[in-house]
N, C-alpha and C positions, 0 to 999 in steps of 0.2 A: 336460900342454900349459895355460900361460894362455889364458882367454880375451880376445880384444879388447874394447874397453868399447864400448857400443853410442852413440848419436849422442844428444845431448843436443836437447830441442826447446823453441822459446822461441814467445812470441806478440811479434808486432814492436808496438812505440806507435807511435801516431798521427805521429809525427814520421819513425822509423826507415822506415814504409810510406811517406811522402812523399820520403822519401830516395830509394828504390829506384825510384819511379814518376820521379822528376827525372833519374837517370841513364842509364833507357832511351829508347826511341822507338819502341816494337815491344811489341805488345800483342795479345790475344785480345780482343774485345768478344763478350761474350754475350747474346742477347736472344730474347724470347719473345714469344708471341701462341697463344692458345686453347692447346693442347696442343702445341704445334710449338716446340723450341728449336734456334735456331741460333746457332753460333759462326763469327766472322771476322776472318780478321788485321787488324789494322789499323797504320798509325803517327799515332804522336802526339804531342803535345807537354805539357807540365805548364804549365800558366798559372792565377796563384792557386789558385783552388778549386777547377779544373776541367782536364778532360784536352781537348784542342782536338784536331781531326783532320779530314782532309779524305776525300771519297768521290765514287762516281760516281751519280750519277740512278738508283734500281732497288727492289727488291723489301725491301731494309733498310730504306730511308726511309721506303716504304711500310707496313711492319710496325710500324716506331718511331714512327709519325704518330698511328698508334691505340693502340701501349702503348709509351712511350715509357722505363720503368724498364727500366735493363741494369745490365751489369757488365763491367769489364774487370780481366784477369788479366796479371799480370809475372810471370815467374818466373827465379830465376838458379841454374842447377845446377855444382859442381863435379863432382857423382859422386851415388849412389846414396843417398850417407846425405851429404850435406852442399849443402844448398840452402835458398832462403829463395823464399817465393812472396809477392803481393800483389794484393789486390781490392777495386777502386774500386769502391762501389756507388751509382745516384745514376739522374738522369732525362739523356736527351739531347734536346738541344734543337737545330736546324739554324736558324742567324744567318746573315741577309738587311741587305746594303746597303741594299736599298729599305725597311727597317722601321721608320719614325722615325726620329728624332734618338736615341736613346737603341740604335735596334737596331742601327742602322748604327757607331755608336762601337764596340760590340760586337765587331762583325762584321768591321771596321779594326781590334780589339785583336787577336780572332783571328787575324787573319792577319797582323801581326806576327809574333804568337807562331807561328806555322809556318814562316815566312819563317826562321826562329832555324833550323830544321831543315833545310829548303832555302831559298835566297835567290832561286830562280827561282820557286816557288810563286806559281801565279796570275800567272806576268810570260810576256813572251816566252821562249821557251826552255826552260818549264815538262816538266819528263821527265815529269808525268802529268795533260798539260792536259784528259782527260776527267772527272777529280777535280775536279770543280764546285763540289763543297756543300760549305761549311765549317757543321763541328757542333760541339758543346760536348758532354761528362758532365759537368754541375754534381757534386761529389763529395758526397754526403750521407753517406755510413758509409765506412772503412777498415779491414779486416782482413787480417793478415800472419801468417803462421807460417813458422819458420825449421828447420832439422835441422844439426846441426853433428857431428863425429866430434874436433874438435878440443876441449881443455881450454879453458877458459873459457868467458862469452859470446861471442856473436856480435858482431864490431864494426862498425861503418858509418862 
C-alpha cells in the first residue's frame, strides 16, 4: 500500500508574512510580565509597519505599560497538515490625541486605519464603545511558517 506524501514545511518571507497579516483582522496578542504570560484575542489593522488595535482600559494596558514587548500571532488552517502561522514581534504603544502634534497625528492616522475595519469606530453607533484606548504594535520582527500537502510551494 503506497503511503501518502507528508507535508512540506516552509519559512515565510517577510513579504508573505505581511500579506497574511493584511488579509486578516483578528489575532492573539501575547505579552509577559515577570513570570506571567497572557494571550488575548484582538482585532487589528495592518497600517504601515504597525498593527493598530483598540482595547478597553484594564490589566492588559497596565502590564504593557511596564513591559511593552509583545507578539501577535495570526493563523490560517485548511487542515492539520495545511496551515500557515505568522508572528509579529514588537513594542506596544498607546496612542493619544492629546500627546502633542506628532502624537495627535499618529492617533488620527491610527483611527483612520481602524475605521477601515469598522467605519463606526470611535463614533456614535460604535458597536464596542468601551474600547476607548487606541494602540499599536510596532513591528520589529516578523516570522512565519507554513505546511502544505499540495505539490509545489505555497502561493500567496
